[in-house]
KOLLO-437228 format. One line per 10 residues: number of its first residue (from 0); for each residue x, y, z of C-alpha. Coordinates in nm, 3 decimals, always signed. Layout:
! residues N
NUM	X Y Z  ...
! end
This chain:
! residues 119
0	+0.000 +0.000 +0.000  +0.137 +0.342 -0.093  +0.227 +0.594 +0.175  -0.034 +0.828 +0.025  -0.310 +0.574 +0.084  -0.180 +0.490 +0.433  -0.181 +0.859 +0.523  -0.539 +0.902 +0.395  -0.652 +0.605 +0.604  -0.480 +0.755 +0.910
10	-0.652 +1.088 +0.839  -0.992 +0.918 +0.830  -0.911 +0.754 +1.164  -0.817 +1.087 +1.320  -1.134 +1.249 +1.187  -1.355 +0.966 +1.316  -1.183 +0.990 +1.654  -1.250 +1.364 +1.660  -1.618 +1.311 +1.582  -1.647 +1.052 +1.860
20	-1.462 +1.282 +2.101  -1.706 +1.562 +2.017  -2.004 +1.336 +2.086  -1.856 +1.196 +2.407  -1.744 +1.524 +2.563  -1.977 +1.802 +2.449  -2.325 +1.824 +2.601  -2.465 +2.037 +2.319  -2.336 +1.790 +2.058  -2.507 +1.507 +2.248
30	-2.837 +1.697 +2.248  -2.805 +1.781 +1.879  -2.717 +1.419 +1.795  -3.024 +1.299 +1.987  -3.245 +1.545 +1.798  -3.086 +1.428 +1.473  -3.164 +1.066 +1.560  -3.526 +1.154 +1.639  -3.553 +1.343 +1.313  -3.418 +1.046 +1.117
40	-3.667 +0.816 +1.290  -3.944 +1.064 +1.204  -3.829 +1.056 +0.843  -3.884 +0.680 +0.831  -4.216 +0.701 +1.016  -4.357 +0.972 +0.789  -4.207 +0.837 +0.467  -4.045 +1.161 +0.356  -3.930 +1.200 -0.004  -3.573 +1.163 -0.132
50	-3.539 +1.541 -0.164  -3.667 +1.587 +0.192  -3.414 +1.327 +0.312  -3.135 +1.515 +0.138  -3.237 +1.847 +0.291  -3.283 +1.694 +0.635  -2.947 +1.515 +0.628  -2.774 +1.826 +0.494  -2.922 +2.033 +0.777  -2.809 +1.773 +1.034
60	-2.460 +1.763 +0.883  -2.427 +2.142 +0.886  -2.540 +2.173 +1.248  -2.316 +1.891 +1.370  -2.018 +2.016 +1.168  -2.055 +2.369 +1.296  -2.084 +2.235 +1.651  -1.747 +2.068 +1.599  -1.593 +2.387 +1.461  -1.744 +2.587 +1.749
70	-1.600 +2.344 +2.003  -1.258 +2.360 +1.838  -1.264 +2.741 +1.841  -1.362 +2.742 +2.209  -1.084 +2.495 +2.298  -0.825 +2.700 +2.110  -0.947 +3.022 +2.272  -0.931 +2.867 +2.619  -0.581 +2.737 +2.546  -0.457 +3.073 +2.418
80	-0.619 +3.275 +2.698  -0.749 +3.062 +2.989  -0.869 +3.361 +3.191  -1.178 +3.562 +3.100  -1.108 +3.811 +2.825  -1.367 +4.028 +2.650  -1.229 +3.969 +2.299  -1.210 +3.592 +2.353  -1.571 +3.609 +2.473  -1.674 +3.784 +2.152
90	-1.498 +3.518 +1.943  -1.677 +3.242 +2.136  -2.013 +3.417 +2.106  -1.978 +3.459 +1.729  -1.880 +3.093 +1.693  -2.179 +2.983 +1.900  -2.396 +3.219 +1.697  -2.303 +3.033 +1.379  -2.427 +2.708 +1.535  -2.744 +2.886 +1.647
100	-2.816 +3.012 +1.296  -2.769 +2.662 +1.154  -2.985 +2.506 +1.426  -3.269 +2.753 +1.370  -3.247 +2.693 +0.995  -3.258 +2.316 +1.057  -3.568 +2.360 +1.273  -3.734 +2.559 +0.996  -3.648 +2.287 +0.745  -3.791 +2.028 +0.986
110	-4.105 +2.236 +1.022  -4.148 +2.263 +0.647  -4.110 +1.886 +0.614  -4.312 +1.765 +0.913  -4.580 +2.023 +1.003  -4.791 +1.948 +0.693  -4.775 +1.577 +0.778  -4.885 +1.632 +1.137  -5.174 +1.874 +1.077
! end
């Protein structure tokens, strides 16, 4: 096996480990993963279309990915400046705001998909 392929396999391992670490250590990622699981179950129960599945899975992926980026930014900020600092607080707030925007958008997508099926 070429060193290029070995390195790509190692990279996938590191990425999978990072995703598991996020899910094991971050409360908000656990909550979002639980909501994602419920949404997937709802998709099967309501028989949503292929396009709706794509939009739902894309929304889940964006929220979970941004949660990982937000966590990484917070960890870096805490490492660089462990004490409270106003500018670090602003950086953390903006990062969390990005997750919030994605989560609200995902809820709207979920509403568009599921509200007509419920009522």
